[in-house]
C-alpha positions as CSV (number, residue, x, y, z in Angstrom):
1,M,0.1,0.0,-0.1
2,A,1.5,3.4,-1.0
3,V,2.2,5.8,1.9
4,E,1.6,9.5,1.1
5,T,4.7,11.7,2.1
6,P,3.6,14.7,4.2
7,N,4.2,18.0,2.4
8,L,6.7,19.7,4.6
9,F,6.9,22.8,2.7
10,P,3.6,24.4,2.0
11,P,3.2,26.0,-1.4
12,L,4.6,29.6,-1.7
13,D,2.0,32.3,-1.9
14,F,3.9,34.6,-4.4
15,E,1.3,37.4,-4.2
16,K,1.5,37.3,-0.2
17,E,5.2,37.3,-0.1
18,M,5.5,40.2,-2.6
19,K,3.2,42.2,-0.4
20,R,5.2,41.3,2.7
21,W,8.5,42.4,1.2
22,K,6.9,45.6,-0.2
23,H,5.8,46.4,3.2
24,V,9.4,45.9,4.6
25,F,10.8,47.9,1.8
26,Q,8.5,50.7,2.7
27,V,9.2,50.7,6.4
28,L,13.0,50.6,5.7
29,N,12.9,53.7,3.5
30,E,10.6,56.0,5.2
31,P,11.9,59.2,7.0
32,E,12.9,58.4,10.6
33,P,10.2,59.0,13.2
34,K,10.0,61.9,15.3
35,I,11.0,61.4,19.0
36,G,11.1,63.6,22.1
37,H,7.5,64.8,22.2
38,T,7.3,65.9,25.8
39,P,7.6,69.8,26.2
40,R,10.9,70.7,27.8
41,N,13.2,73.7,28.3
42,E,17.0,73.9,28.5
43,V,18.1,74.9,31.9
44,W,21.9,74.6,31.6
45,K,24.7,73.6,29.3
46,K,28.3,72.5,29.5
47,N,30.3,71.6,26.5
48,K,28.1,69.1,24.7
49,S,25.9,68.2,27.8
50,V,22.6,69.8,28.3
51,L,20.1,69.9,31.3
52,W,16.6,69.5,30.2
53,H,13.5,70.5,32.4
54,Y,10.2,68.9,31.7
55,P,7.4,70.7,33.6
56,A,4.7,68.8,35.4
57,K,1.4,69.0,33.8
58,Q,-0.1,69.7,37.2
59,K,2.5,69.8,39.9
60,K,1.7,67.2,42.9
61,Y,5.2,66.7,44.3
62,A,7.7,69.1,46.0
63,I,10.6,66.7,45.3
64,P,11.6,66.7,41.4
65,L,13.1,63.6,39.6
66,F,16.5,63.9,38.0
67,F,17.3,61.3,35.3
68,V,20.7,60.0,34.7
69,Y,21.1,58.0,31.5
70,S,24.0,55.8,30.1
71,L,26.9,57.3,28.4
72,F,26.6,54.6,25.6
73,N,23.2,55.8,24.2
74,K,21.0,58.6,23.6
75,P,18.4,59.3,26.3
76,Y,15.5,59.8,24.1
77,I,14.3,56.1,24.8
78,L,12.9,57.7,27.9
79,D,10.7,60.0,25.7
80,I,10.1,57.6,22.5
81,A,6.7,58.2,21.7
82,P,3.3,59.7,23.1
83,K,1.6,57.3,25.6
84,A,4.8,55.2,25.7
85,S,7.0,57.8,27.1
86,V,8.7,57.4,30.4
87,I,9.2,61.1,30.9
88,E,5.5,61.9,29.7
89,G,4.2,59.4,32.1
90,L,5.8,61.0,35.1
91,T,4.9,64.7,34.2
92,N,1.3,63.7,33.8
93,R,1.5,62.0,37.1
94,G,2.6,65.5,38.6
95,Y,6.3,65.1,38.7
96,E,9.0,67.9,37.7
97,V,11.5,66.0,35.7
98,Y,15.0,66.9,34.9
99,L,17.2,65.1,32.3
100,L,20.9,65.5,31.9
101,D,21.8,64.7,28.2
102,W,25.5,63.9,28.1
103,G,25.6,64.8,24.3
104,E,28.1,63.4,21.9
105,P,31.7,63.8,22.8
106,G,34.2,64.6,20.0
107,F,37.9,63.8,19.8
108,E,38.5,67.1,21.9
109,D,36.7,65.4,24.6
110,K,39.0,62.4,24.8
111,N,40.3,63.4,28.4
112,I,37.0,63.5,29.9
113,G,36.8,60.7,32.7
114,L,34.3,59.5,34.9
115,D,35.5,61.6,37.7
116,T,35.1,64.7,35.3
117,Y,31.5,63.6,34.3
118,I,30.4,63.1,37.8
119,Q,32.0,65.9,39.5
120,K,32.0,68.6,36.9
121,Y,28.9,67.7,34.9
122,L,26.5,65.7,37.1
123,R,27.2,67.4,40.4
124,T,26.7,70.9,38.7
125,A,23.6,70.0,36.9
126,V,22.0,68.7,40.1
127,K,22.7,71.9,41.8
128,R,21.3,73.8,38.8
129,A,18.1,71.6,39.0
130,L,17.7,72.2,42.6
131,R,18.1,76.0,42.1
132,H,15.7,76.0,39.2
133,S,13.0,73.9,40.9
134,G,13.3,75.7,44.3
135,A,13.3,72.4,45.8
136,E,15.3,71.4,49.0
137,E,15.9,67.7,48.0
138,I,16.0,65.8,44.8
139,T,15.3,62.2,43.6
140,L,18.1,60.7,41.4
141,V,16.8,58.2,38.7
142,G,19.7,56.3,37.0
143,Y,18.9,53.8,34.0
144,C,21.6,51.1,33.0
145,L,24.9,52.5,33.3
146,G,23.4,55.9,34.3
147,G,22.3,53.9,37.4
148,T,25.8,53.0,38.1
149,I,27.0,56.6,37.7
150,A,24.2,57.9,39.7
151,S,25.1,55.4,42.4
152,I,28.7,56.5,42.4
153,Y,27.7,60.1,42.6
154,A,25.4,59.4,45.4
155,S,28.2,57.9,47.4
156,I,30.1,61.1,47.3
157,A,27.4,63.7,46.9
158,E,27.2,66.7,49.3
159,E,23.9,67.5,47.5
160,P,20.7,66.7,49.3
161,I,19.6,63.5,47.7
162,K,16.5,62.2,49.3
163,N,15.8,59.1,47.0
164,L,17.8,57.0,44.6
165,I,16.1,55.0,42.0
166,V,18.3,52.6,39.6
167,A,17.0,50.3,37.0
168,T,18.8,47.6,35.0
169,V,21.9,48.7,36.7
170,P,25.2,47.1,36.5
171,I,27.1,47.0,40.0
172,D,28.9,43.9,40.2
173,F,31.1,43.4,37.1
174,S,32.4,40.0,38.3
175,T,29.8,38.6,36.0
176,I,30.0,40.2,32.4
177,V,27.5,39.4,29.6
178,G,29.1,38.6,26.4
179,P,31.6,36.1,24.9
180,D,33.6,34.4,27.7
181,K,37.0,35.2,25.9
182,W,35.9,39.0,26.3
183,A,35.6,38.6,30.1
184,E,38.8,36.5,30.3
185,G,40.7,38.9,28.2
186,L,39.7,41.9,30.1
187,K,40.7,40.6,33.3
188,D,44.0,39.2,32.3
189,G,45.1,42.0,30.1
190,T,44.8,40.2,26.9
191,I,42.4,43.0,25.6
192,N,44.3,46.2,26.1
193,V,41.8,49.0,26.4
194,D,44.5,51.5,27.2
195,R,46.4,51.1,23.6
196,F,42.9,51.3,22.0
197,I,42.1,54.6,23.7
198,D,45.6,56.0,22.9
199,V,45.1,55.4,19.1
200,F,41.5,56.4,18.9
201,G,41.0,59.1,21.6
202,V,37.3,58.3,21.8
203,V,35.5,55.1,21.1
204,P,33.7,55.5,17.6
205,P,29.9,54.8,17.4
206,A,30.5,51.9,15.0
207,Y,32.5,50.2,17.6
208,V,29.9,50.8,20.4
209,E,27.3,49.3,18.1
210,G,29.3,46.3,17.3
211,M,30.0,45.6,21.0
212,F,26.3,45.7,21.6
213,R,25.8,43.5,18.6
214,A,28.2,41.0,19.9
215,V,26.9,41.0,23.4
216,S,23.3,40.5,22.4
217,A,23.5,38.3,19.4
218,P,21.3,36.7,18.0
219,I,18.6,38.6,19.9
220,Y,20.1,42.0,18.4
221,F,19.2,40.7,15.0
222,S,15.8,39.0,15.7
223,N,14.0,42.4,15.3
224,Y,14.3,42.2,11.6
225,T,12.5,38.7,11.6
226,M,9.8,40.2,13.5
227,L,9.5,43.1,11.1
228,L,9.3,40.5,8.3
229,N,6.6,38.9,10.0
230,R,4.5,41.8,11.2
231,A,5.3,44.5,8.6
232,H,1.5,44.9,7.7
233,D,0.8,45.9,11.4
234,S,1.1,49.6,11.5
235,R,1.1,49.9,15.3
236,Y,3.8,47.4,15.6
237,V,5.9,49.1,12.8
238,D,5.7,52.5,14.3
239,K,7.2,50.9,17.7
240,W,9.8,48.9,15.6
241,R,10.9,51.9,13.7
242,R,11.4,53.9,16.9
243,M,13.3,51.1,18.7
244,N,15.5,50.5,15.5
245,K,16.5,54.3,15.3
246,W,17.4,54.3,19.0
247,T,19.4,51.1,18.6
248,T,21.5,52.1,15.7
249,D,21.9,55.8,16.9
250,Q,24.9,55.2,18.9
251,V,27.1,57.8,20.4
252,P,31.0,58.0,20.7
253,F,32.3,57.3,24.1
254,A,34.9,59.6,25.7
255,G,38.2,57.7,25.8
256,E,39.4,58.4,29.4
257,A,35.9,57.4,30.6
258,F,35.9,54.3,28.7
259,R,39.4,53.6,30.2
260,Q,38.2,54.1,33.7
261,L,35.2,52.0,33.0
262,S,37.0,49.0,31.6
263,N,40.0,49.0,34.0
264,D,38.3,50.1,37.4
265,L,34.9,48.5,37.1
266,F,35.0,45.8,34.3
267,K,38.5,44.6,35.3
268,E,39.1,45.5,38.9
269,N,35.4,45.6,40.1
270,K,36.4,48.3,42.4
271,L,32.9,49.6,43.0
272,V,31.7,46.4,44.7
273,K,35.0,46.1,46.7
274,G,34.7,49.8,47.9
275,E,38.1,50.8,46.2
276,L,36.9,53.1,43.5
277,M,38.2,56.7,43.6
278,I,36.5,59.7,42.1
279,G,39.1,62.4,42.1
280,D,40.3,62.3,45.8
281,K,37.0,60.7,47.3
282,N,36.4,57.1,48.0
283,A,33.0,56.2,46.1
284,N,32.1,53.6,48.7
285,L,28.4,52.4,48.2
286,K,28.1,52.2,52.1
287,N,27.9,55.9,52.2
288,I,24.6,55.8,50.4
289,K,21.8,56.5,52.9
290,A,19.0,57.9,50.6
291,N,15.8,56.0,50.3
292,M,16.6,53.3,47.5
293,L,14.6,51.4,44.8
294,V,16.5,49.1,42.7
295,V,14.5,47.6,39.7
296,S,15.4,44.7,37.7
297,S,14.0,43.2,34.3
298,S,13.2,39.5,34.1
299,N,14.0,39.2,30.6
300,D,17.1,41.4,30.6
301,N,19.7,40.0,28.4
302,L,22.4,42.8,28.8
303,V,22.4,43.3,32.7
304,L,21.5,40.2,34.6
305,E,20.0,40.3,37.9
306,P,23.0,39.0,39.9
307,Q,24.7,42.3,38.5
308,S,22.4,44.5,40.3
309,L,21.4,42.6,43.4
310,P,24.6,43.2,45.5
311,I,23.8,46.9,45.8
312,M,21.1,46.2,48.2
313,D,23.6,44.7,50.7
314,L,26.3,47.3,50.1
315,I,24.3,50.6,50.7
316,S,23.4,51.8,54.3
317,S,19.9,52.9,53.5
318,E,17.1,52.0,56.0
319,D,14.4,52.4,53.4
320,K,15.3,50.1,50.5
321,T,13.2,48.1,48.0
322,Y,14.1,45.6,45.4
323,K,11.6,45.1,42.7
324,L,11.7,42.5,39.7
325,V,9.5,43.2,36.9
326,E,8.4,41.2,33.7
327,A,10.2,43.3,31.0
328,G,13.4,43.4,28.9
329,H,16.5,45.8,29.2
330,V,14.9,48.2,26.9
331,S,11.3,47.5,26.9
332,L,11.0,48.6,30.5
333,A,11.6,52.2,29.1
334,L,10.1,51.5,25.6
335,T,6.8,50.8,26.8
336,G,6.6,53.5,29.4
337,L,6.3,50.7,32.2
338,F,9.1,52.4,34.1
339,A,6.9,55.5,34.8
340,V,4.4,53.4,36.5
341,V,7.3,51.5,38.6
342,V,8.8,54.9,39.7
343,D,5.3,56.4,40.5
344,E,4.2,53.6,42.7
345,W,7.3,53.8,44.8
346,A,8.3,57.5,44.7
347,A,4.7,59.0,45.2
348,S,4.9,58.6,49.1
349,R,8.7,59.6,49.2
350,S,8.3,63.0,47.2
351,N,6.7,65.3,49.6
352,P,3.1,65.2,48.0
353,L,1.6,68.9,47.9
């Protein structure tokens, strides 16, 4: 008796596939989407960095929020689209919001280190935000590497920081996401960051993007597969285009800051050990006494939970909360969910009016 062979490959619907690829071609060739919708005004500027103020729609809290973002990416992921913007969500909830945009360093900025960014840029910007808002205290909100920088600053700050919120934050660098050979090379000196910085001065954007591609592959590339499958869905395409713009819109990284990041944090893990020096000050996390919220994402493929958790035991805060949310490293901000998480915790700690 003859046995029918199952058809493992369904017949190709040529017309459907032509429409699919036509949609993809249109998406990839449309003008870039507009980002940064929330009304703002410039408060202060130093070199390439700008301090932005986003007024509350109806002010409900005396203590403003001050956002510190990563040096690797542009901060507009926090204001990516209407109704999905973290900053818009918080201003709608009654918070005055400030954001320090680090800008794009040029070759002339190659000698700017973490100590300069923290002491000359971040500290001054916080002072300006306090003066501009008329507030007596402030809430620092750090995302990703911005959370690391905010934590370092909080450990040496003389300014009145009432609350410190960090999300998807790398603190313990004994675990490094990415190829094992990278981690080994950084720790044993096979990968010589010093020579690289001496040659380039600043880390070019293409190298930054390449690093993230290597760390997050194959996830980094799967978005194109999703676009191919859902190019007919206008709502999905709008989100995809905004996310893709941000992902590929990398910034240069000031050479001296990258040198310190690689040697002091990636290689020596000095922040966890309490040995990190910022200028002549010891940035020991035990100096942090502000109310603390630490947020991790369960689906984060860039900053793992074990990299964030140690800060809970290293700080001296009496009021400290750890929260694990169901989100990814970027989707926590991209969907606006982070605004909800911040508000739930900060509302009672921001001196309601």
